[in-house]
N, C-alpha and C positions, 0 to 999 in steps of 0.2 A: 922484640922479646921472643925467645924461643925456649922450648922445654921438651925434652925427650921423655916419653913414657915407656913403661915396660908392658908386659902382656896383659895387664889388668886395666889399661887405659886410665880413665879418671877415677877409678876405684882403687888405684894403687895407694900404698901407705906413703909414697913420696909426694902425694898431692899437696901436703902442707908446704913444701918448698915453693911450689908455684904460687900458692895463695900469699905467701910471705913476699915473694917477688912482686906480685901485682899490688899488694898493699903498700910496699915501699915506693913503687913508681907512681902511685896515684892516691897517696894518703889524704891529702887535702881535699881532693875531689870526692872521695867516698865519705869523708867526714862531713862535708857539706850535704851530701845526699842523705846521710843518716839524720842530720839536723832537720832537713826538710821533712823527713818522715816523722820525726818527733813533733814538729810544729803542726803537721797535718793531723796527727792523732790528738794533740791538745785541742785543735779546732773541732775535731769530730766529737770529743767528749764534752765540749762546752755547749754543744747544740741542745736546744730545748725542743725535742721532737714531740709534736702534737699528735696524739693517737688517732684523731679523726681527720687529720690532714693527709690526703693521699700522696700529695707531692712530697711531704716530709717523709712519709713511710717508704717511699721509693728511693729518694735521693740518698738517704742515710746508708742503706745497705749497698747501693750502687757505689758510693764513695768508698765504703769498706772494701768492696770487691776490687776497685781500682788500686787501693792501697796494698792489698794482698799481692796483686800482680806486680806492683812497683817494688815491693820488698823482695819478692822472688827474683825479679830481674837483677837487682843489686847483688843478691846472694850468689846467683849463678855467674854474674860478671866477676865477682870477687874470687871465684874458684876457677875461672878460666873457661867455663862452659859457654862459649860465645854464641853458638847457633841456637841452643835452647833459650838463652837469654833474649835473643832477638825475637823468638816466638812469643815469649812472655811479655816483652815490650809491646808487641803488636796487640796482645790482649789488654795491656794497660791502656793503650791508645783507644781501643774500642770501648772500654769501660768508661773512659773519660768522655768520649763522644756521647755516650748514653746519659751520663750524669749531667752534662751540660745541656743536652737536648731536653731532658725532662725538666731541668731547671728553667729553661728558656720561656716556655709558655704552656698553657693548659692543653692546647691542641696537640702538642708534641707528647705530652704526658698521656693523653687519651690514645693517641696512635700507638704508643709503646705498649700500653696495656692490651689494647685490642689485637695487636700483632700476635700475641700469645695464643689467640683463638686459632689462627692459621697454623701455628706450630703444633698445637694439639691435634688438629685435623690431619696434619701431615703424619704425625706419629701413629695415629689410629690407622691410617691407610697402610703404613709400613707394617704394622702389626698384623693387619688382615692379609697382606700380600706375601708375607714371609713367615717361616716357621722357626725363626731364631729363638733360642731358649730365653735370651735376655729380654724378649718382648712377651713372654708367656703371661706374666702378671697383668700386663696391659690388655692382652687379648681376652683374658678372663673377665676383665672389668667392662669390656665393650658390650653395650646393649643397643637395640634399635632406638630406645628412648634417649640414650646418651648422645647418639649421633644426631638425632632429630633436634635435640635441644641445642647442640653445638652449632649446627647449621643455621638454626633460627637466630642465635646470638650473633653469628657472623653477618647475616643479612640485616638484622636490626641495627647493629652498630656501624655497619658500613666498613668493617675491619678490612685492612689490607696488609700484606706482608711489608715489613719495614726493613729495608736493606741498610747495610753499614754506611753506604754513601749517603742515604737519606738522613741518617743520624748525624753524620758529619756536617751536613748542610744546616740542620736544625741547631747544631751545637756551635755554629759559626766557625767551624774548623775544616772546611772543605779542602783547604790548601794542605792540611795535614794528611787528608785522605789520598790526595793525588801525589804526595811525596813520601813522607815517612811510612804511612800505612802500606802503600803500594810496594815500597822497597822491602819492608819487613815481611810482607806476604811471601816473598821468595823463599825465606827461611822456613816458613810454615809449610809451604807446599813442596819443598825440596826440589827446586829447579835445577837444570843442568849447570847453570852458572854457579849456583851454590856448591855443587859437588866438586867443581874444578878446584876449589880452595883446599880440598883435602889431598891433592896430588902435588908432590914435589917433583918439579921438572928440571932437566938440565938445559944448557944453552941451545941444544938442538931440538928442544921440545919433547924429549923422551922422558917417560915416567921413571923416576929414580926410586921413589918410595911413597908410601902413604904418610900423611902427617896429621897430628892432632892439633886442635886449637890454632889454626893457621892465621887467625885475624886478631891477634892481641892488640894491634894498633887501633882497633875499633873501640876499645873500652872507653876512652874519654868521651868520644862522640855519643856512644850509647848511654852512658851515665847522664850526660848533660841533656840528652833528648828525653830520657825518662823523668828527670827532675823537672824540666820545662813542662812536660805533659801533666804530671801530677799537680803542679802549681796551677795550671789552668782548671783542673778539676776542683782544687781547693778554693779558687776564686768563686766558682759557681756555687759551691757548697756554702761558703761564707755569705754570699749574697742572699741565698735562699733563707738561711737561718739568722740573717741580720747580725753577723758577727764581724768583729774588726780584725781583718787579716791584711789590711792594706800595707802597713809598715813592714811587717815580716815578709809578706809576699813580694813586695817591691825590692827589698834587699836581696832576696834569693834570686829573683829574676835578673837583677844586675850582675850577680855572680855568674849565672848561667850564660848571659849574653857575653860577658867578658871571656868566659871559657871558650865559647864558640869562636870569638874573634881571635883568640890565641891559637886555636887549632888551624884556622884559615891562614894565619900568618906563617905557620910552620912549613 
């Protein structure tokens, strides 16, 4: 699938033609991805969130965050913005890591909460070391008592930084970290290999032109990966709130697995 843009890139009024072409090529796939989104929202709003249950109060917004990233990924893929979609898919994966880790056991939940203490100390140090205007409000709030109290909390709780890889292990998704997450990180950090895809080369390897949206063939794989990921998050959410998602989840997973098999056979 190829599409030539004018000088406005993806902000062109001709964008609708590309969206129509993508929808026509992958209508069933996007329809199922949207159905998964609806079923996940039905699950979300069926949950009885207990106000005094810390796990409930964390997992609910974590799953909302994962769903936001999932929806944004689908929207961008549907408009042909492949590289930004991969960045958001990475964010979806990370949000699901966290959702599943917090759902796994109380130690993971405590580690996640306490890790915020390290983040706060890190931001305080940045505010003290730099004169950036966007850190001015934080600098004004910093007092010796605030720092002393924060250090005491870190020491008392035994808080440690929590890396994404740690979360993936706690979530039972370390394989995702070493495969999907690692590959998607290339888009986030704009590696050399990522940039090559924007160059149109001739047979001699000479640059002919720059090209937009060079990886349209990735769309099915990325949609299926996003769907698989959010279903893993939904399973953890359903388990925490004791909701029945087994039948719907299994049907969606079978669709995703069949989709991957079809891609591998092409």
